[in-house]
C-alpha positions in Angstrom: -7.6 -13.8 -11.0 -4.1 -12.7 -9.9 -4.3 -9.6 -12.0 -7.5 -8.5 -10.3 -6.2 -9.3 -6.8 -3.0 -7.3 -7.3 -4.9 -4.3 -8.7 -7.3 -4.4 -5.8 -4.3 -4.4 -3.4 -3.5 -0.8 -4.4 -6.5 0.5 -6.2 -9.1 -0.4 -3.7 -12.6 0.5 -4.9 -11.5 1.8 -8.2 -12.7 -1.5 -9.7 -15.8 -2.0 -7.6 -19.1 -0.4 -6.6 -19.3 2.3 -3.9 -19.1 1.2 -0.3 -20.3 2.4 3.0 -17.7 3.0 5.7 -18.5 3.5 9.4 -17.3 6.9 10.5 -15.5 7.0 13.8 -16.3 9.5 16.6 -13.9 12.3 17.3 -10.6 10.9 18.5 -9.9 10.9 22.2 -6.7 12.6 23.5 -5.0 9.2 23.7 -6.1 8.5 20.1 -4.8 11.8 18.9 -1.5 11.3 20.6 -1.1 8.0 18.8 -2.2 9.5 15.4 0.5 12.3 15.9 3.1 9.6 16.7 2.2 7.6 13.6 2.2 10.7 11.4 5.7 11.6 12.7 6.9 8.0 12.1 5.6 7.9 8.6 7.1 11.2 7.6 10.5 10.0 9.0 10.3 6.8 6.9 12.5 7.5 3.9 13.4 4.2 2.3 13.4 0.5 3.2 13.6 -3.0 1.7 11.5 -6.0 2.9 10.3 -9.4 2.0 6.5 -9.6 1.9 3.7 -12.1 2.2 0.5 -11.1 0.4 -2.8 -12.8 1.3 -5.7 -12.1 -1.0 -9.4 -12.2 -0.2 -9.7 -15.7 -1.5 -6.9 -16.9 0.8 -4.3 -17.3 -1.9 -0.8 -16.2 -1.0 2.1 -14.7 -2.9 5.6 -13.7 -1.7 8.2 -11.4 -3.0 10.5 -8.4 -2.3 9.5 -4.8 -1.8 11.3 -1.6 -2.0 9.8 1.6 -0.7 11.1 5.1 -1.0 9.1 8.1 0.1 7.8 10.2 -1.4 5.8 8.3 -4.1 8.0 5.3 -4.9 7.5 1.6 -4.4 8.3 -1.7 -6.2 6.7 -5.1 -5.6 8.6 -7.9 -7.3 7.0 -11.3 -6.9 8.9 -14.5 -6.4 9.0 -17.1 -9.3 6.9 -18.5 -10.9 4.9 -15.2 -10.6 6.2 -12.9 -13.3 4.0 -9.9 -12.5 5.6 -6.6 -11.5 4.1 -3.6 -9.7 5.9 -0.3 -9.5 4.8 3.1 -8.1 6.7 6.2 -9.2 6.4 9.6 -10.7 2.7 9.9 -9.9 1.7 6.5 -11.4 1.1 3.0 -10.3 2.0 0.5 -13.0 1.1 -3.1 -13.0 2.6 -5.4 -15.7 1.4 -9.0 -16.3 3.7 -10.5 -19.0 1.5 -13.7 -19.2 -1.4 -11.5 -20.5 0.9 -9.0 -22.2 -1.0 -6.3 -20.4 0.2 -3.2 -18.5 -2.2 -1.1 -16.4 -1.5 2.5 -15.3 -3.4 4.1 -12.3 -2.8 7.5 -10.8 -1.1 6.9 -7.5 -3.2 9.7 -5.9 -6.4 7.6 -6.5 -5.1 4.6 -4.6 -5.2 4.0 -0.8 -1.5 3.5 -0.7 -1.0 6.9 -2.1 -1.7 8.1 1.4 1.3 6.2 2.7 3.6 7.4 -0.1 2.6 11.0 0.1 5.3 13.7 0.2 3.9 14.9 3.5 1.7 12.4 5.4 -1.1 14.3 7.2 -3.6 12.1 9.0 -6.3 14.8 9.1 -7.9 17.1 6.6 -7.8 15.3 3.3 -7.3 12.0 5.2 -9.7 10.7 7.8 -8.9 8.2 10.5 -12.0 6.0 10.8 -10.9 3.5 13.4 -8.1 2.7 15.8 -7.7 -0.8 17.3 -5.1 -1.5 20.0 -3.9 -5.1 20.5 -1.1 -6.5 22.6 2.1 -5.2 21.0 0.5 -3.6 18.0 -2.0 -0.9 16.8 -4.2 -0.8 13.7 -5.1 2.5 12.2 -7.7 2.7 9.4 -7.7 5.6 6.9 -9.7 6.8 4.0 -9.5 9.9 1.8 -11.9 12.3 3.3 -15.2 12.3 1.3 -14.0 9.6 -1.0 -14.8 6.3 0.7 -15.4 4.8 -2.8 -11.6 4.8 -3.3 -11.3 2.2 -0.5 -9.7 2.1 2.9 -6.2 1.5 4.1 -5.4 -0.1 7.5 -1.8 0.3 8.7 -0.6 -2.1 11.3 2.3 -1.1 13.5 4.4 -2.8 16.2 4.5 -0.6 19.3 7.9 -1.4 20.8 9.4 0.3 18.9 6.8 1.8 16.6 7.4 0.0 13.2 5.2 -0.6 10.2 4.5 -4.3 9.9 1.5 -4.7 7.7 -1.2 -3.0 5.7 -4.6 -4.1 4.6 -6.5 -2.7 1.7 -10.3 -3.0 1.8 -12.1 -2.6 -1.5 -15.7 -1.4 -1.9 -17.0 -5.0 -1.9 -15.4 -5.6 1.5 -12.6 -7.8 0.1 -9.4 -7.6 2.0 -5.9 -7.9 0.7 -3.2 -8.1 3.4 0.5 -7.5 2.9 2.8 -8.4 5.8 6.4 -7.1 5.8 9.3 -9.0 7.3 13.1 -8.8 7.2 12.6 -5.1 7.0 15.8 -3.1 6.6 16.6 0.6 6.0 18.0 1.3 2.5 18.2 3.9 -0.2 18.5 6.1 -1.9 17.5 3.7 -4.7 17.9 4.5 -8.4 14.9 5.9 -10.2 15.1 3.0 -12.7 13.9 0.7 -9.9 10.6 2.5 -9.8 10.1 2.8 -13.6 8.6 0.1 -15.7 10.5 -0.5 -18.9 8.6 -2.2 -21.7 10.5 -5.2 -23.1 12.2 -4.7 -26.4 10.5 -6.6 -29.2 13.9 -7.7 -30.4 15.1 -9.1 -27.1 11.9 -10.2 -25.4 13.4 -9.1 -22.0 11.4 -7.8 -19.0 
């Protein structure tokens, strides 16, 4: 079960049937100003570390540490006793489950979080903003790849004072949500490439 939930976290609908997403009306001037602000913020986000809390669709929770370095790199390392590892780098998302002795590779460009990790984040054209929700102290912006709703949606949650990424929610094609909240966020980097590369354990050492 954990394996499927982790994969749905980033791969969205790649493991489910096609979904129907509601298309938003054309953004208002205020909405467009917010979209432009978020786009500028994301393109200025280079590298960070954070602790995270992951809440799956079934209510189960997992914690760990995350490293993010744009463009295209991220590492999710789960706290014990979870041994799974998820890394994004060099165009691939790699998920390793040592308990099952299985490693899964997914093109990063086919995952919702590929939008966040893009070299140049553009929230128009190839990406469509389908919804904006404003709540006290935060805003929620939901994105899909234009014309590809079957790949899932990504909702980014930002604090507004100052603008800061706090959370993201991946919705798969069966309307299952996986929510990741970031805390103890700190700037960092540059990190070594090895942090974002999965190295298969040596058969002689059994290391991870």
